[in-house]
C-alpha positions in Angstrom: 88.3 177.6 141.9 85.4 175.3 141.0 85.8 171.5 140.6 83.5 169.4 138.4 83.5 165.7 139.0 81.6 162.8 137.3 80.0 161.5 140.5 79.7 163.2 143.9 78.9 160.9 147.0 77.5 162.8 149.9 76.1 161.9 153.3 78.5 159.0 154.0 80.6 158.2 157.1 83.9 157.6 155.3 86.5 155.2 156.6 89.6 156.5 154.7 92.0 153.9 156.2 95.1 155.9 155.9 98.5 154.9 157.3 97.4 154.6 160.9 95.6 151.6 162.3 92.3 153.3 163.1 89.5 153.9 160.7 90.3 157.4 159.6 86.6 158.3 159.9 85.3 161.4 158.2 81.8 162.4 159.1 81.2 165.6 157.1 83.1 165.0 153.9 82.1 164.2 150.3 83.9 162.2 147.7 84.2 163.3 144.1 85.0 160.7 141.4 86.4 161.6 137.9 87.7 159.1 135.3 87.6 156.3 137.8 89.7 158.0 140.4 89.0 159.9 143.6 89.3 163.5 142.5 87.9 165.3 145.5 87.8 164.4 149.2 86.7 167.1 151.6 83.9 169.3 152.9 80.7 169.9 150.8 81.2 173.1 148.9 79.3 175.0 146.2 82.6 175.0 144.3 82.4 171.2 143.8 79.7 170.3 141.2 78.5 167.1 139.6 75.7 165.9 137.3 75.4 162.7 139.3 74.7 163.0 143.1 74.6 159.9 145.3 73.2 160.3 148.8 74.7 157.7 151.2 72.1 158.6 153.9 74.5 158.3 156.8 75.8 154.9 155.8 79.4 153.7 156.0 81.7 154.1 152.9 85.0 152.2 152.8 87.5 151.1 150.1 86.2 148.1 148.2 87.6 144.9 149.6 90.6 143.1 148.2 90.7 139.3 148.4 94.3 138.5 148.1 94.3 134.7 148.3 91.9 132.4 146.5 91.9 129.2 144.6 88.5 129.7 142.9 89.3 128.2 139.5 88.7 124.4 139.9 86.3 121.6 138.9 84.7 119.2 141.3 83.8 119.5 145.0 85.3 117.5 147.8 82.2 116.4 149.6 83.6 112.9 150.2 86.7 114.5 151.8 84.4 116.7 153.9 82.5 113.7 155.2 85.7 111.8 156.0 87.0 114.8 157.9 83.8 115.0 160.0 84.4 111.4 160.9 87.8 112.2 162.3 90.3 112.0 159.4 92.9 114.7 159.3 93.8 116.9 156.3 97.1 115.0 156.0 95.4 111.6 156.2 92.9 112.6 153.5 95.7 113.8 151.2 97.7 110.6 151.8 94.7 108.5 150.8 94.4 110.2 147.4 92.0 112.9 148.4 92.5 116.6 148.9 94.3 118.5 146.2 94.8 115.4 144.1 91.1 114.7 143.9 90.5 118.2 142.6 93.4 117.8 140.3 91.8 114.9 138.5 88.5 116.8 138.0 90.3 120.0 136.9 92.5 118.2 134.4 89.4 116.7 132.8 87.6 120.0 132.5 87.7 122.3 129.5 88.6 125.9 129.7 85.0 126.9 129.1 83.8 124.5 131.8 86.3 126.0 134.3 85.2 129.5 133.4 81.5 128.7 133.9 82.2 127.1 137.3 84.4 130.0 138.5 82.4 133.0 137.4 79.7 132.6 140.0 82.4 132.3 142.7 83.7 135.7 141.7 80.1 137.1 141.9 79.9 135.7 145.5 82.9 137.8 146.4 81.6 140.9 144.7 78.4 140.6 146.7 80.5 140.8 149.8 82.2 144.0 148.7 85.2 142.7 146.7 86.6 144.7 143.7 90.0 143.0 143.4 90.6 139.3 143.7 93.8 137.1 143.4 93.3 133.7 141.7 95.9 130.9 141.9 96.4 127.9 139.7 97.5 124.7 141.5 94.9 122.1 140.6 96.3 121.1 137.2 99.8 120.2 138.2 101.0 119.8 134.6 102.3 122.5 132.3 99.2 122.4 130.1 96.7 122.3 132.9 98.3 125.0 135.0 98.5 127.4 132.1 94.9 126.6 131.2 93.8 127.6 134.8 95.7 130.8 134.6 94.1 131.5 131.2 90.7 131.1 132.8 91.6 133.5 135.5 92.7 136.1 132.9 89.3 135.5 131.1 87.5 136.2 134.4 89.3 139.5 134.7 88.3 140.4 131.2 84.7 139.3 131.4 83.9 140.6 134.8 84.4 144.1 136.3 86.7 143.0 139.1 90.5 143.3 138.9 92.0 139.8 138.8 95.6 139.1 139.6 97.1 135.7 139.1 99.6 133.5 140.9 101.2 130.4 139.4 101.0 127.7 142.1 102.4 124.7 140.3 104.1 123.8 143.5 100.8 123.2 145.3 101.1 119.4 145.5 103.1 116.6 143.9 101.1 115.0 141.0 100.9 111.2 141.2 103.1 110.7 138.2 106.0 112.3 140.1 105.5 110.8 143.5 108.7 108.8 143.4 110.8 111.7 142.0 109.6 115.1 143.4 112.7 116.9 142.3 112.0 116.0 138.7 108.6 117.7 139.1 110.4 120.8 140.6 112.5 120.7 137.4 109.4 120.8 135.3 108.1 123.8 137.3 111.4 125.7 137.0 112.3 124.8 133.4 108.9 124.8 131.7 106.0 125.9 133.8 107.3 129.3 135.1 109.0 130.3 131.8 105.8 129.3 130.0 103.5 131.3 132.2 105.8 134.3 132.1 106.2 134.2 128.3 102.4 134.1 127.8 101.8 136.9 130.3 99.5 134.6 132.4 101.1 135.0 135.8 101.6 138.1 138.0 103.4 136.1 140.7 104.7 132.6 141.6 103.5 130.8 144.7 104.4 127.6 146.5 103.3 125.4 149.3 106.2 124.8 151.7 105.2 121.9 153.9 106.0 118.3 154.7 103.1 117.1 152.6 104.1 119.3 149.7 107.6 120.9 149.0 110.7 121.3 151.1 112.4 124.7 151.7 115.2 123.6 149.4 112.8 122.9 146.6 111.0 126.2 147.2 114.3 127.9 147.0 114.8 126.5 143.5 111.3 127.6 142.4 111.8 131.1 143.8 115.1 131.4 142.0 113.4 130.4 138.7 110.7 133.1 139.3 113.3 135.7 139.9 115.0 134.8 136.6 111.8 135.8 134.7 111.1 138.8 136.8 108.1 137.5 138.7 107.5 138.3 142.4 106.9 135.4 144.8 104.4 134.5 147.5 104.4 131.5 149.9 102.0 129.2 151.7 104.0 129.1 154.8 104.0 127.3 158.2 100.4 126.1 157.9 100.8 122.6 159.4 104.3 122.8 160.8 107.2 125.3 161.2 109.6 124.7 158.4 110.9 128.2 158.5 108.5 129.3 155.8 108.1 132.8 157.1 111.9 133.3 157.1 112.1 131.8 153.6 109.5 134.1 152.3 111.2 137.2 153.8 114.6 136.1 152.5 113.3 136.2 149.0 111.4 139.5 149.4 108.1 137.8 149.0 105.0 139.9 148.6 103.3 137.8 151.2 103.6 134.8 153.5 100.2 133.1 153.9 98.6 131.0 156.8 101.5 131.2 159.4 99.7 129.1 162.1 103.1 127.6 163.2 105.5 130.5 162.5 107.9 131.6 165.1 108.7 135.0 166.5 111.9 134.9 164.5 109.7 134.4 161.4 107.6 137.4 162.3 110.6 139.6 162.8 111.9 138.6 159.4 108.5 139.5 157.8 108.5 142.9 159.5 112.0 143.6 158.4 111.3 143.0 154.7 107.7 144.4 154.7 106.4 141.0 153.6 102.6 140.9 154.3 101.2 138.2 156.5 98.0 136.9 155.0 95.7 135.3 157.5 93.3 132.6 156.5 90.6 132.3 159.2 88.2 130.4 156.9 90.5 127.4 156.6 91.3 127.5 160.3 87.5 127.4 161.1 86.6 124.8 158.4 89.4 122.4 159.4 88.8 123.2 163.1 92.5 123.7 163.7 93.5 124.1 167.3 96.6 126.1 166.4 96.0 129.8 165.5 98.5 132.3 164.1 100.2 134.2 166.9 98.5 137.5 166.1 99.8 139.3 169.3 103.3 138.4 168.3 102.8 139.7 164.8 101.3 142.9 166.1 104.3 143.3 168.5 106.7 142.7 165.6 105.0 145.2 163.4 104.0 142.8 160.7 101.3 144.0 158.3 98.4 141.5 158.5 96.0 140.9 155.6 92.8 138.8 155.6 91.7 136.6 152.8 88.9 134.1 152.0 91.2 131.3 150.6 88.1 130.3 148.6 88.9 126.7 147.6 87.1 123.3 147.5 89.0 121.6 150.2 89.9 123.7 153.2 87.9 126.9 152.8 84.8 126.8 150.7 84.2 130.4 151.8 82.6 132.8 149.4 82.3 135.9 151.5 85.1 138.3 152.4 82.8 139.9 155.0 82.5 136.5 156.7 86.3 136.1 156.5 86.6 139.4 158.3 84.2 138.3 161.1 86.2 135.1 161.5 89.5 137.0 161.6 88.1 139.0 164.5 86.4 136.2 166.5 88.8 133.3 165.8 92.1 135.0 165.4 91.6 138.0 167.7 92.1 140.9 165.2 90.4 144.1 166.2 87.7 145.3 163.8 90.0 148.0 162.6 92.7 145.5 161.9 90.3 143.3 159.9 89.2 146.2 157.8 92.8 147.3 157.1 93.5 143.6 156.4 90.8 143.3 153.8 91.7 146.5 152.1 95.1 148.3 152.4 97.2 145.4 153.6 95.6 143.0 151.2 96.4 145.3 148.3 100.0 145.4 149.5 100.1 141.6 149.5 99.4 141.8 145.7 101.9 144.6 145.1 99.1 147.1 144.4 99.4 150.7 145.6 96.5 152.4 143.8 93.7 151.0 146.0 92.8 149.9 149.5 92.4 153.3 151.1 90.4 156.5 150.3 92.6 159.4 149.3 93.1 161.6 146.3 94.3 159.8 143.2 93.3 156.3 144.3 91.1 154.1 142.2 87.5 154.8 143.0 86.9 151.2 144.2 84.4 151.8 147.0 81.9 149.9 149.1 78.8 151.4 150.7 77.4 149.4 153.6 74.0 149.3 155.2 75.7 150.1 158.6 77.1 153.2 160.2 79.8 151.8 162.3 82.9 150.1 160.8 83.0 147.5 163.6 79.7 146.1 162.3 81.6 144.6 159.3 83.4 142.2 161.7 80.4 141.7 164.0 77.8 140.4 161.6 78.6 136.8 160.4 78.1 136.9 156.7 75.0 139.1 156.8 74.3 140.8 153.4 75.5 144.3 154.4 76.6 145.6 151.1 74.5 148.4 149.7 76.6 149.5 146.7 79.8 148.5 145.0 81.8 150.9 142.9 84.6 149.7 140.7 86.9 152.3 139.1 84.1 154.9 139.5 81.3 152.8 138.1 78.3 151.6 140.1 77.9 147.8 139.8 74.3 147.2 138.7 72.6 144.3 140.5 75.1 144.2 143.4 74.1 145.2 146.9 70.9 146.0 148.6 70.4 149.3 146.7 70.0 147.2 143.5 66.6 146.3 144.8 
């Protein structure tokens, strides 16, 4: 029986990234794409025809990357904070002095929706140039109902204007705005009673996130926020155990969170809880490197517990001004000790799971044809080269992205 497909990619070394933790390499297979999906995966045959043939010339083909944790909608840069940190100030000290998230909050509140869009769009393009076809974008720099919803609206616009898939997370519980410094619980009331219902009613949020930390929100306050999210049917995610162990991993697992992110100070009990619920651990090596943190996530313990580990850029103005998922993969390997296979699974299959997406992140029949062709033959090269421009072609839902990758000329 003959099969006709829209596009047929031949001559690639294909990393399918199935359920095992190796690459699932296929050396003599071809991929057929129809209506944005993978319609054929197997040996070259005269029974498979297409009017569009793409010769990969022996290069590596993988699923397109998924960046499952970013804060890329914001105004202002934190260059002053950066210089203070290089002189020895800690992240917590900078935040206590009015810098950090609050500095970005002031600039973001004063920016219009169009200004925020114009600032954010190039950042999405940076990620696309590193092989990304799906990106999560958080709010969290407005810290008022109006500003948080405006940020989420900008994220939705980015998904409509650009070819990438954009998922959104409401992160109103990112920091305490100055007007609520003396009554944090009243700000939590605002998040629960107005911000979350407003985002849900407007269809602006795909999930609710929170920062559980001594400089942000307590486990008890996060419990209230997660309960409010459940009441409107939104899944949750958590910035957990980045600066101290407040039981964030266990809290995320107890609420069936899609992901628990950072985890530098999580305990083995926390990892066991994540493994039991299937909550994905999202590792953020860019922030660890940029802040030069001595503490690293206990990757060996996560591996032993059977926790799924994703990798993300955390693109943000304060702790991770990192615009390349390929560089994030390299840092995950060299700084955190993930194997190259773990980094590739972490930037594709596991990252998709952290967003609740099951139609991408691996190469198999029926999956979205989100594909990245690289100017290398070996998958380990993606974690070996530090931010080198390795992308040759990016395909999103079966369409070649013009102007992206080395093949664009």
